[in-house]
C-alpha positions, 0 to 999 in steps of 0.5 A, a space after each residue: 298476718 294478724 296484728 301482734 304476730 311477729 313471726 309472720 313479719 319475718 317475710 318482709 323482715 328477715 333481720 327482725 330478730 337481730 340481737 343488739 351488739 353492745 360493745 364495752 371497754 375491757 374490764 381489768 382486774 387488779 393485776 399490776 402487770 396489766 393495770 398498773 398505776 403511776 402513782 405509788 403514794 395512794 391506795 384505799 388503805 392509805 386514804 382511810 388512814 388519812 381520813 382518820 388523821 384529818 378528822 382528829 387534826 381538824 376536829 371535824 364532826 361525823 359527816 356521815 350522820 345528821 348530827 354531824 351535818 347539822 354541826 357543819 351547817 352552823 360552823 360552815 365557814 370555819 370547816 370550809 376554811 380548814 378543808 380548803 387549806 388542806 386541799 391546797 397542799 396537794 402533794 400530801 395525801 391529806 388533800 385527798 381525805 379533805 376532798 372526800 370530806 368535801 364530797 360528804 358535805 356536798 352530798 347534802 343539797 342544803 350544804 351544797 347550796 351554801 358553797 361559794 363559786 370561789 370556794 368550789 374553784 379552790 377546792 377543785 383546781 388542786 385536784 386536777 393540777 396533780 398529774 399522777 394521783 388517780 384517786 385524787 382525780 376521781 375524788 375531785 370528779 365525784 366532788 364536781 358531780 355533786 356540786 353540779 347536781 345543784 344546777 347553780 348557774 353561777 358556779 357552772 359559769 365560774 368553773 368553765 375556764 379553769 376546771 372544766 378545761 382541766 377535766 377535758 385535758 384529763 379526759 384527753 390524757 387518760 390512756 384507756 377507758 376507766 373510772 376517770 374517763 367515765 366520771 369526766 363524761 358524766 361531769 361534762 354532761 352535768 355541766 352542760 345541763 346546768 348551763 343550758 337552763 339559761 339560753 343566753 348563758 349557753 350561747 356565751 359558755 357551752 358552745 365554745 366549750 363544745 367546740 373544745 370537746 370536738 376538737 379533742 375528739 381524735 384523742 379519745 378512745 372509740 367508747 369514750 367518743 361515743 359517750 361524749 357524743 351522746 352527752 353533746 347531743 343531750 346538751 344541745 337538745 335542751 336548746 331546741 326551743 332557741 330560735 334558729 335565727 339566734 343559733 345561726 349567728 353564732 360561729 361555735 354553733 356552726 362548728 358543732 353543727 358541722 361536727 354532727 354532720 360529719 359524725 353521720 358517717 359513723 359505722 354505729 347506728 346509735 352514733 348516727 341517731 344521736 348525731 341526727 338528734 343533735 343536728 335536729 336540735 341545732 337546725 330547728 326551723 322558724 314557726 310557721 305562720 297560721 295556714 289558710 285553707 283557701 291558699 291551696 291551689 292545685 297544679 295541672 299534671 302538664 305543669 313541668 314539676 308535675 311531669 317530673 314527679 309523675 311516674 308511669 308505673 303509679 296507679 294513683 294519678 289523681 290530684 290530692 289538692 283538687 280533692 282537698 278543694 272540693 271537700 273544702 267547699 262541701 264543708 262550707 255548704 254544709 255549715 251554711 245549710 246548717 246556719 239556715 235550717 239548724 238540722 244537726 243530724 244533717 250536719 253531723 253526717 256531712 261532717 262525719 263523711 268529710 272527716 273520714 276522708 280528710 280531717 284537715 278539711 274541718 277546721 274553724 279558724 277565723 279564715 275558715 269561718 268567714 265562709 260560713 256567715 260572712 265572718 259573723 259568730 254563731 249568735 248571728 244565726 241564732 245558734 245556741 253556742 258562742 264560738 264556731 269551735 263549739 260546733 262539733 261539741 254541740 253536735 255530739 251533745 245533741 245526738 247523745 241526748 237523742 234516741 240515737 241508732 247503734 250505727 251512730 256510735 262511730 259517727 259520734 266518736 269520730 266527731 268527738 275525737 276530732 273535737 278533742 284534737 282541735 281543742 285539747 290536742 292529740 293526746 286525749 283524743 288518742 286515748 278515746 281512739 285506742 279504746 274504740 279500736 280495742 272494741 272493733 273486729 280485728 279483721 278487715 280494714 275500712 274507712 273508720 277503722 283507718 281513721 281511729 288508727 290515724 288518731 292514735 298514731 297522731 299523739 306521737 307517743 311511743 306506745 300509740 305509734 307502735 300500737 297503730 303500726 302493729 295493726 296497720 302493717 298487714 296492709 304494707 306487708 301484703 302490698 309489698 308481696 302483691 297479696 292485695 285483694 280488692 278491698 285492700 287496693 281500695 283502702 290504699 287509694 284513700 287520702 285517710 290511708 296516706 294520712 295514717 302512713 304519714 302519722 306513723 312515720 312522723 310519729 315514729 321519727 319524733 320518738 326515735 330522735 327523742 331517745 326516750 329509752 336511753 342507751 341499752 339493748 332492750 331500748 334499742 329493740 324499741 328503736 328498731 321497731 320504730 325505724 322499721 315503721 318509718 322505713 316501710 311507711 315511707 316506701 308505701 307512701 311514695 308508691 301510692 301517693 299522687 304527684 301533689 300529695 299533701 304530705 309528699 314533701 314531709 315523707 321525702 324528708 323521712 325517706 332522706 332520714 332513712 338513707 342516713 339511719 339504714 345504709 349510711 353515708 356510703 349510699 348517701 354519697 352515691 345517691 345524694 344528687 338524685 335524691 336531692 333533686 327529688 327532695 327539691 321538686 316535692 318541696 317546690 310542690 308543697 310551697 306552691 300547692 299547699 303553702 307549708 300546710 304541715 311544715 315538718 321539723 326535719 326540713 332544716 336538717 335534711 336541707 343541711 344534710 344535702 348541702 353541707 355533708 360533703 364539706 363537713 366530712 372533709 373538715 372533720 376527716 382527720 379528727 373522725 378517721 381514727 374512730 370510723 374506717 373510711 366508707 366504701 361505696 357499695 351497691 345499694 340493692 345488694 346490701 340493703 338487707 345487710 345494712 338494715 341488719 347493722 342498724 338493728 344491731 345497733 353497735 352500742 358502745 356501752 357507757 360502763 365497763 362490764 366486769 365478770 363475777 371473778 373480777 369483781 371478787 378480786 377487786 372486793 378482796 383488794 378493798 378488804 386488804 387481803 392483798 399486801 400493801 405493795 401490791 395494793 399501791 401499784 395497782 391502778 385504782 382507776 380500773 376498779 368497777 364503777 359499782 365499787 366507786 363509792 366504797 373505794 372513795 369511802 362514800 359508802 354509808 347510810 344516807 342521813 334522814 332528810 326532809 323536803 322544804 315545804 316551799 321549794 321541795 329541796 331535800 336536806 338534813 339541815 332544814 329549819 322547822 316552823 317555830 309555831 307548828 313545828 310541822 313543816 321545814 324550810 331551807 331559809 328565811 326566804 323560803 319560809 316567807 314565801 310559803 307563809 304568804 302563799 299557804 302556811 298562814 292558813 294552815 299553821 296550827 301554832 301549837 305553843 306550849 
């Protein structure tokens, strides 16, 4: 197979072209016999008349224009008092019109920021105390979305006990998926994001609320459950930087973590990925101490742990740790020789050879540099640079300044790219490596080419990981079907090949759990490519790696992850004990030999999966049995392809209902008043399409012209101009004062008349 030829890939993946299965909730038309409302008081026509009556009664400005919003800004307290008084009379349809007027006001961020938490509470509570009026519910939820868009932590905290609880109860009571459930889910996500800006606030407020949500999960529909699970995962993902020691002590965090574990039994691949994402965020590991190369201590093949890991069928029985120690000593000798004779070319060639075999050897930390010159700096050896970290950069500059041979191009680029990795991180280095990859001959695999691919994948960007995988997959596919020639066999025995497999698998897992492409059929195709890369790279690595390979423990973490992604819990129940034993053995070798040289972020999650999954599944069985059928254990070998097909299919439970063109036309005709009033009053307006929500709530109008605050960037139609130059605008005096000190004092033209 040649890179980019996906048709050849079907040899190993007969399931590669499986279409994604998007499952949407039923979309209903405006038929009272199917979509019937308990509320017979309100319809869009009634609300439109109520809005006109409200404007005349309260002398409200036109809130759809810039002039009207400015008048509201100057008379904000008076107008708010009038509207809140009308909202409190929730038995009258004027309350719905008042809530919609508040929606128009809060559509401007400047006016929304003036809203006090107590006023927000007074405006929202009556919307959810009314039991039957769906239009009032939707208007209140839309208002809540606009208030939460300001990310005001004080308002988010104030809304918890009454408003958010009422939203959860409303979500649980809604009999079917409609606009009310969709808006409730959106509110939950927006509120969680507003709270997670502050870690302390999140622990005090958000997790007790998440516990309430998961305890109501059995009352949601299947689609709503999937949407809520996504919002939960998205909320806790924002807390991934919180130390695990803090998260582990909170009881509500443990309950939510247990729920994510139990949800791994879902029959939807998307649900399993989302649950894993939340579980990883709540199982973040403590940052590891700086790694010391001299601590690497090989173990003999006669060691009891090594004997359990050795497989008679594996060809590669060499010791990875022993070779690492040999390369480390070669690195030290090359550096000491350079300090003595200042031979730049000899050092560059020695480092090039070592980096191609194992780049992790070449490092210039304090613990490493003490082997060069007894801990002294480069100045001690009269070298023309200040830090040992400048060694590679110095070699590159010296080689470029001389008349280098054409064969030196790869030597210089490899040193330059690894220098970028050590100093600037992998992203910039990946760009250089990708440029060189595009210039190389597409045929053949050799050490330097594998090294470039490894540098590309090391960035962990989706496009880089898939680019490296598309080129390297030929080695994995041909090895799978034993089409290997001698050159390929030699490639597979190298440490660089194993490093490349690890970088692709680890980068693909990172991308998969970050969920960067949202929830769509097109996005899931990317997840399918990433998951295939993880699965095949893991299997290939475990086939060719020696018993003490450096990344063996991390790749076993990825193997356990694949067990959840593809077959799911039925196979986990059957193979958990055997795989847990293998996982513990490789973790033990990693601790004893490598001392956690490259700690994987998956280890706490995999440990929880092996130790706590069974208990979590039993705890949440009564809640989840409604959504997931009981798992049946089947033979792994007979169902592997079928289960991978199910993963690639995705089973995406769509966040929005899909309406046919005829259904949309029927709803639009209803809005235009082409049906009689009695018919319109009995239709359930919450079943209307999401595309028509603003039209139904009288919020469909041209947005007034807005400007951005010169200091904070907030966009609003009611900003103040600078009184001197009148060229910039500000939210208030605080923004103007800060911007004047920092910037505007030197820029203001002071164009006085």
